[in-house]
C-alpha positions as CSV (number, residue, x, y, z in Angstrom):
1,M,-35.5,27.7,15.9
2,A,-32.5,26.9,13.8
3,A,-32.0,25.6,10.2
4,Y,-30.5,22.2,9.7
5,A,-29.2,20.5,6.6
6,Y,-30.0,16.8,6.5
7,L,-29.1,13.7,4.5
8,A,-31.6,10.9,4.9
9,L,-32.9,7.6,3.3
10,D,-36.5,6.8,2.5
11,A,-38.1,3.3,2.7
12,Q,-36.8,2.5,-0.8
13,G,-33.2,3.4,0.1
14,R,-33.0,6.6,-1.9
15,Q,-31.1,9.6,-0.5
16,H,-32.9,12.9,0.2
17,K,-31.2,16.2,1.0
18,G,-32.7,19.4,2.2
19,L,-33.3,21.9,5.0
20,L,-35.7,22.0,7.9
21,E,-36.2,24.1,11.0
22,A,-36.1,22.7,14.5
23,D,-35.1,23.6,18.0
24,S,-32.3,21.0,18.2
25,P,-30.7,18.3,16.1
26,R,-32.7,15.7,18.1
27,Q,-35.9,17.4,17.1
28,A,-34.7,17.6,13.5
29,R,-34.2,13.8,13.4
30,A,-37.6,13.3,15.0
31,L,-39.2,15.4,12.3
32,L,-37.4,13.4,9.6
33,R,-38.6,10.1,11.1
34,E,-42.2,11.5,11.1
35,R,-41.7,11.9,7.3
36,Q,-40.7,8.2,7.1
37,L,-37.1,9.2,6.5
38,S,-34.0,7.7,8.2
39,P,-31.6,10.5,9.0
40,L,-27.9,9.9,8.1
41,Q,-26.5,13.4,8.7
42,V,-28.1,16.4,10.4
43,N,-25.9,19.5,10.6
44,A,-26.6,23.1,11.6
45,A,-26.9,25.2,8.4
46,R,-26.1,28.3,10.4
47,A,-22.3,28.5,9.9
48,R,-20.2,31.5,9.2
49,E,-18.5,31.6,5.8
50,D,-15.1,30.8,7.3
51,E,-16.5,28.0,9.5
52,Q,-18.4,25.7,7.1
53,P,-19.5,22.2,8.3
54,R,-17.7,19.4,6.7
55,H,-20.9,17.7,5.7
56,G,-23.8,19.8,4.6
57,L,-24.7,22.8,2.5
58,R,-22.0,25.2,1.5
59,L,-23.2,28.7,2.1
60,S,-20.0,30.5,1.3
61,R,-20.7,31.5,-2.3
62,G,-22.1,34.9,-2.8
63,L,-25.3,35.9,-4.6
64,S,-25.5,37.2,-8.1
65,A,-26.8,40.6,-8.7
66,A,-30.1,39.2,-10.0
67,E,-30.5,36.9,-7.0
68,L,-29.8,39.7,-4.6
69,A,-32.2,42.1,-6.3
70,L,-35.0,39.5,-6.3
71,L,-34.4,38.5,-2.7
72,T,-34.3,42.2,-1.6
73,R,-37.5,42.9,-3.6
74,Q,-39.3,40.0,-1.9
75,L,-38.2,41.0,1.6
76,A,-39.2,44.7,0.9
77,T,-42.7,43.6,-0.2
78,L,-43.3,41.3,2.7
79,I,-42.0,43.8,5.3
80,Q,-44.1,46.6,3.8
81,A,-47.1,44.3,4.2
82,A,-46.5,44.4,8.0
83,L,-45.0,40.9,8.3
84,P,-42.4,40.5,11.0
85,I,-38.8,40.1,9.8
86,E,-38.6,36.4,10.8
87,E,-41.8,35.6,8.9
88,A,-40.6,37.5,5.9
89,L,-37.4,35.6,5.9
90,R,-39.3,32.3,6.2
91,A,-41.5,33.2,3.3
92,A,-38.6,34.3,1.2
93,A,-36.7,31.0,2.0
94,A,-39.8,29.0,1.0
95,Q,-39.8,30.8,-2.4
96,A,-36.0,30.4,-2.9
97,A,-35.1,28.5,-6.1
98,S,-31.9,26.9,-4.8
99,A,-31.2,25.0,-1.6
100,R,-28.1,27.2,-1.0
101,V,-30.1,30.4,-0.9
102,K,-32.8,28.8,1.2
103,G,-30.3,27.6,3.7
104,M,-28.7,31.1,3.8
105,L,-32.0,32.7,4.5
106,L,-33.0,30.2,7.2
107,A,-29.6,30.8,8.8
108,V,-30.2,34.5,8.8
109,R,-33.7,33.9,10.3
110,S,-32.1,31.9,13.1
111,G,-29.9,34.8,14.0
112,V,-32.9,37.1,14.1
113,L,-34.8,34.7,16.3
114,E,-31.8,34.7,18.7
115,G,-32.2,38.4,19.2
116,Q,-29.8,39.8,16.6
117,S,-30.8,42.6,14.2
118,L,-31.2,41.8,10.5
119,A,-28.0,43.6,9.6
120,Q,-26.0,41.6,12.3
121,S,-27.5,38.3,11.0
122,L,-26.6,39.2,7.4
123,A,-23.0,39.9,8.5
124,A,-22.5,36.1,8.9
125,F,-22.4,36.0,5.0
126,P,-20.3,38.9,3.8
127,A,-19.8,37.4,0.4
128,A,-23.6,37.4,-0.2
129,F,-24.4,40.6,1.5
130,P,-21.6,43.2,1.1
131,E,-20.9,46.0,3.5
132,L,-22.9,48.5,1.5
133,Y,-26.0,46.2,1.8
134,R,-25.6,45.6,5.5
135,A,-24.9,49.3,6.4
136,T,-28.0,50.3,4.5
137,V,-30.1,47.7,6.2
138,A,-28.8,48.8,9.6
139,A,-29.7,52.4,8.8
140,G,-33.2,51.3,7.8
141,E,-33.7,49.3,11.0
142,H,-32.4,52.2,13.1
143,A,-34.7,54.7,11.4
144,G,-37.7,52.4,11.4
145,H,-38.4,52.2,7.7
146,L,-36.7,49.0,6.7
147,G,-39.2,48.1,4.0
148,L,-38.6,51.4,2.1
149,V,-34.8,51.0,2.4
150,L,-35.0,47.5,1.1
151,E,-37.1,48.7,-1.9
152,Q,-34.4,51.3,-2.6
153,L,-31.7,48.7,-2.3
154,A,-33.5,46.5,-4.8
155,D,-33.8,49.4,-7.3
156,Y,-30.1,50.2,-6.8
157,T,-29.0,46.5,-7.4
158,E,-31.2,46.2,-10.5
159,Q,-29.9,49.5,-11.9
160,R,-26.3,48.4,-11.3
161,Q,-26.9,45.1,-13.0
162,Q,-28.6,46.7,-16.0
163,S,-25.8,49.2,-16.5
164,R,-23.2,46.4,-16.3
165,Q,-25.1,44.2,-18.8
166,K,-25.4,47.1,-21.2
167,I,-21.7,47.7,-21.2
168,Q,-20.9,44.0,-21.5
169,L,-23.3,43.5,-24.4
170,A,-21.8,46.5,-26.1
171,L,-18.3,45.1,-25.8
172,L,-19.2,41.6,-26.7
173,Y,-19.5,42.1,-30.5
174,P,-16.2,44.0,-30.9
175,L,-14.5,41.3,-28.8
176,I,-15.8,38.5,-31.0
177,L,-14.9,40.4,-34.1
178,M,-11.3,41.0,-32.9
179,I,-10.8,37.3,-31.9
180,A,-12.2,36.2,-35.3
181,S,-10.0,38.6,-37.2
182,L,-6.9,37.5,-35.4
183,T,-7.8,33.9,-35.8
184,I,-8.2,34.3,-39.6
185,V,-5.0,36.2,-39.9
186,G,-3.1,33.5,-37.9
187,F,-4.6,30.8,-40.1
188,L,-3.7,32.5,-43.3
189,L,-0.1,33.1,-42.1
190,G,0.4,29.7,-40.6
191,Y,-1.2,27.4,-43.2
192,V,-2.2,29.1,-46.4
193,V,0.7,31.5,-47.2
194,P,3.5,28.8,-46.8
195,D,2.0,26.6,-49.5
196,V,1.5,29.4,-51.9
197,V,5.0,31.0,-51.5
198,K,6.7,27.6,-51.7
199,V,6.3,27.7,-55.4
200,F,8.3,31.0,-55.7
201,V,11.0,29.8,-53.3
202,N,11.6,26.7,-55.4
203,T,12.2,28.8,-58.5
204,G,15.3,30.2,-57.0
205,Q,14.6,33.8,-58.2
206,S,15.2,36.8,-56.1
207,L,12.0,37.6,-54.2
208,P,10.6,41.1,-53.5
209,T,11.2,42.5,-50.0
210,L,7.4,42.3,-49.2
211,T,7.3,38.6,-50.1
212,R,10.4,37.7,-48.0
213,G,8.9,39.5,-45.1
214,L,5.7,37.6,-45.5
215,I,7.6,34.3,-45.6
216,A,9.5,35.2,-42.4
217,V,6.3,36.2,-40.6
218,S,4.5,33.1,-41.8
219,A,7.4,30.8,-40.6
220,L,7.4,32.6,-37.3
221,V,3.7,32.0,-36.8
222,K,3.8,28.4,-38.0
223,H,6.8,27.2,-36.0
224,W,6.8,29.5,-33.0
225,G,3.2,30.6,-32.7
226,W,2.5,28.3,-29.7
227,L,5.6,29.7,-27.9
228,I,4.4,33.3,-28.5
229,L,1.0,32.4,-27.0
230,L,2.7,30.7,-24.1
231,L,4.9,33.7,-23.5
232,L,1.9,36.0,-23.5
233,A,0.0,33.8,-21.1
234,G,3.1,33.6,-18.8
235,G,3.5,37.4,-19.0
236,L,0.0,37.9,-17.8
237,V,0.5,35.5,-14.9
238,L,3.7,37.2,-13.9
239,L,2.0,40.6,-14.2
240,R,-0.8,39.4,-11.8
241,L,1.8,38.1,-9.4
242,W,3.8,41.3,-9.5
243,L,0.7,43.4,-8.9
244,R,-0.3,41.5,-5.7
245,P,1.2,44.1,-3.3
246,P,-1.3,46.9,-2.8
247,A,1.3,49.6,-3.4
248,R,2.2,48.3,-6.8
249,R,-1.4,47.7,-7.8
250,Q,-2.2,51.3,-6.8
251,R,0.6,52.7,-9.0
252,W,-0.6,50.5,-11.8
253,H,-4.2,51.8,-11.4
254,A,-2.9,55.4,-11.4
255,L,-1.1,54.6,-14.7
256,Q,-4.3,53.3,-16.2
257,L,-6.1,56.6,-15.5
258,R,-3.4,58.5,-17.5
259,L,-4.0,56.4,-20.7
260,P,-5.5,58.7,-23.4
261,L,-9.0,57.1,-24.0
262,F,-9.2,54.1,-21.6
263,G,-8.3,56.3,-18.6
264,R,-11.3,58.6,-19.2
265,L,-13.7,55.8,-19.5
266,L,-12.3,54.1,-16.4
267,R,-12.6,57.3,-14.4
268,A,-16.2,57.8,-15.5
269,T,-17.1,54.3,-14.6
270,Q,-15.6,54.5,-11.1
271,T,-17.0,58.0,-10.3
272,A,-20.5,57.0,-11.4
273,R,-20.4,53.9,-9.2
274,F,-19.2,56.0,-6.3
275,A,-21.9,58.6,-6.7
276,S,-24.7,56.0,-7.0
277,T,-23.5,54.1,-4.0
278,L,-23.1,57.3,-1.9
279,A,-26.7,58.3,-2.9
280,I,-28.3,55.1,-1.7
281,L,-26.4,55.3,1.5
282,C,-27.2,58.9,2.3
283,R,-30.9,58.4,1.3
284,S,-31.1,55.5,3.7
285,G,-29.8,57.6,6.6
286,V,-26.2,56.5,6.8
287,P,-24.0,59.3,8.2
288,L,-21.9,61.0,5.4
289,V,-18.5,60.1,6.8
290,E,-19.4,56.4,7.2
291,A,-21.1,56.5,3.8
292,L,-18.0,57.8,2.2
293,A,-15.9,55.0,3.6
294,I,-18.4,52.4,2.4
295,A,-18.7,54.0,-1.0
296,A,-14.9,54.1,-1.3
297,A,-14.8,50.3,-0.9
298,V,-16.9,49.7,-4.0
299,I,-14.4,51.6,-6.2
300,G,-12.3,49.1,-8.0
301,N,-9.5,51.5,-8.9
302,L,-7.2,51.7,-5.9
303,H,-5.8,55.2,-6.8
304,I,-9.3,56.7,-6.8
305,R,-10.3,54.8,-3.7
306,H,-7.3,56.2,-1.9
307,K,-8.3,59.7,-2.9
308,V,-11.8,59.2,-1.7
309,M,-10.6,57.9,1.7
310,L,-8.5,61.1,2.0
311,A,-11.7,63.1,1.1
312,A,-13.6,61.2,3.8
313,Q,-10.9,62.3,6.3
314,Q,-11.3,65.9,5.2
315,V,-15.0,65.7,5.7
316,R,-14.5,64.2,9.1
317,E,-12.4,67.2,9.9
318,G,-15.1,69.7,8.9
319,S,-14.6,70.2,5.2
320,S,-17.5,70.2,2.8
321,L,-17.9,67.2,0.5
322,T,-17.4,69.3,-2.6
323,R,-14.1,70.8,-1.5
324,A,-12.9,67.4,-0.4
325,L,-13.7,65.7,-3.7
326,Q,-12.3,68.6,-5.7
327,A,-9.0,68.3,-3.9
328,S,-8.7,64.7,-5.1
329,E,-8.7,65.9,-8.8
330,E,-10.3,62.7,-9.9
331,F,-14.0,63.8,-10.3
332,P,-15.3,65.6,-13.3
333,P,-16.3,69.3,-12.9
334,M,-20.0,68.7,-13.7
335,M,-20.3,66.2,-10.9
336,L,-18.7,68.6,-8.5
337,H,-21.0,71.4,-9.5
338,M,-24.1,69.2,-9.0
339,I,-22.8,68.0,-5.6
340,A,-22.2,71.6,-4.5
341,S,-25.7,72.5,-5.5
342,G,-27.0,69.5,-3.5
343,E,-25.1,70.6,-0.4
344,K,-26.4,74.2,-0.7
345,S,-30.0,73.2,-1.3
346,G,-30.0,70.3,1.2
347,E,-30.8,67.8,-1.5
348,L,-27.5,66.0,-1.6
349,E,-29.0,62.5,-2.1
350,Q,-31.1,63.6,-5.1
351,M,-28.2,65.4,-6.7
352,L,-25.8,62.4,-6.2
353,A,-28.3,60.1,-7.8
354,R,-28.8,62.5,-10.7
355,T,-25.1,63.0,-11.4
356,A,-24.6,59.2,-11.2
357,R,-27.3,58.8,-13.9
358,N,-25.7,61.5,-16.0
359,Q,-22.3,59.8,-15.7
360,E,-23.7,56.5,-16.6
361,N,-25.5,57.9,-19.7
362,D,-22.4,59.7,-20.8
363,L,-20.4,56.5,-20.3
364,A,-22.9,54.5,-22.3
365,A,-22.8,57.0,-25.2
366,Q,-19.0,56.9,-25.2
367,V,-18.9,53.1,-25.3
368,A,-21.5,53.1,-28.1
369,L,-19.4,55.6,-30.1
370,L,-16.2,53.4,-29.6
371,V,-18.1,50.3,-30.6
372,G,-19.4,52.0,-33.7
373,L,-15.8,53.1,-34.6
374,F,-14.3,49.7,-33.8
375,E,-16.2,47.8,-36.4
376,P,-15.0,49.8,-39.5
377,F,-11.5,49.8,-37.9
378,M,-11.4,46.0,-37.8
379,L,-12.7,45.8,-41.4
380,V,-9.9,48.2,-42.5
381,F,-7.4,46.2,-40.5
382,M,-8.5,42.9,-42.1
383,G,-8.6,44.5,-45.6
384,G,-5.1,45.9,-45.1
385,V,-3.7,42.5,-44.0
386,V,-5.4,40.7,-46.9
387,L,-4.0,43.4,-49.3
388,L,-0.5,42.8,-48.1
389,I,-0.8,39.1,-48.5
390,V,-2.2,39.4,-52.0
391,L,0.6,41.9,-53.0
392,A,3.3,39.6,-51.5
393,I,1.9,36.8,-53.7
394,L,1.3,38.9,-56.9
395,L,4.7,40.6,-57.0
396,P,6.7,37.4,-57.6
397,I,4.2,36.4,-60.3
398,L,4.6,39.7,-62.0
399,S,8.4,39.3,-61.8
400,L,8.1,35.9,-63.5
401,N,6.0,37.3,-66.3
402,Q,8.6,40.0,-66.9
403,L,11.4,37.4,-67.1
404,V,9.4,35.2,-69.5
405,G,8.6,38.3,-71.6
């Protein structure tokens, strides 16, 4: 049976959209008529992401981490309860909150009913089910413990989402504080300061250097502030266009890693993601060389990704994982020591997962420290700006008092 997206009218002339399963479009229309619906459009929902039907459900959007974790957890529970894969997919589709996810699951189920494996059926939607997910599912199917692998995948997806949310929430307050501070400073320079210093300008007296500088900055912000913002936005757009070639983007990413503080945090983030991904792949039975190639694809920094691909080539030629990663000079020594211990003891998967947790904990501690330091820094910055503005206003007043005296 295949999944079909339909558009139909009821007896009152109201439109109804949805999904149903049938052997053919003719049977789908017959089922709609049995429900007292007049079919207008009936299209197969099983379409690859690059071959969407003109009328019907769009299945090309991916799944969020929360949706993917929930779906994976449902499938793991149903399959571990000894349900066949197609029945598990049907039950998960029935519980789906959105028609898009339901249509995607029914399309995957149609592929399974046609004789494809679950991993092959998931490959029709690479935006929703990335290569890491499909390779892990394929390994679980091959080894005969798909339910356990799906359970591990759900844990992995949830942990990744929780780590990402922790970092985002930690950075949210400093970002709001910085935007508010810059907005207040811009308002003071653009609207408050000009009205105050206008009095001193009209007196015709010689103004202090600090006051003249404040007047110049205020005039720049008031008259050309929009142009500065426009130039900044244009510069960002041009930078993105310039970085489109992979070679330039790789050099840019290598430069980011050499920055004093940001580079260390970025390297810790990427290596932790690599270690956790490699751990779930190896634990699921994916061969190490293939797992390295897949884990490299989840690394956002192209420079580190290139080094990992070179390490995968060395492992393919017979080198150990520790020596290959050590040659890249991008992984911290503690991670390399733990991976070496895992290789010697035969517990590489456990050591990879442990070193990934250690990296993530260290990263969270460093981010918390930076956030704690950022707040007083912004307060000192705002206090310094306000102090300069007050001094620039008070100095002419003191000069006038001296003249009057």
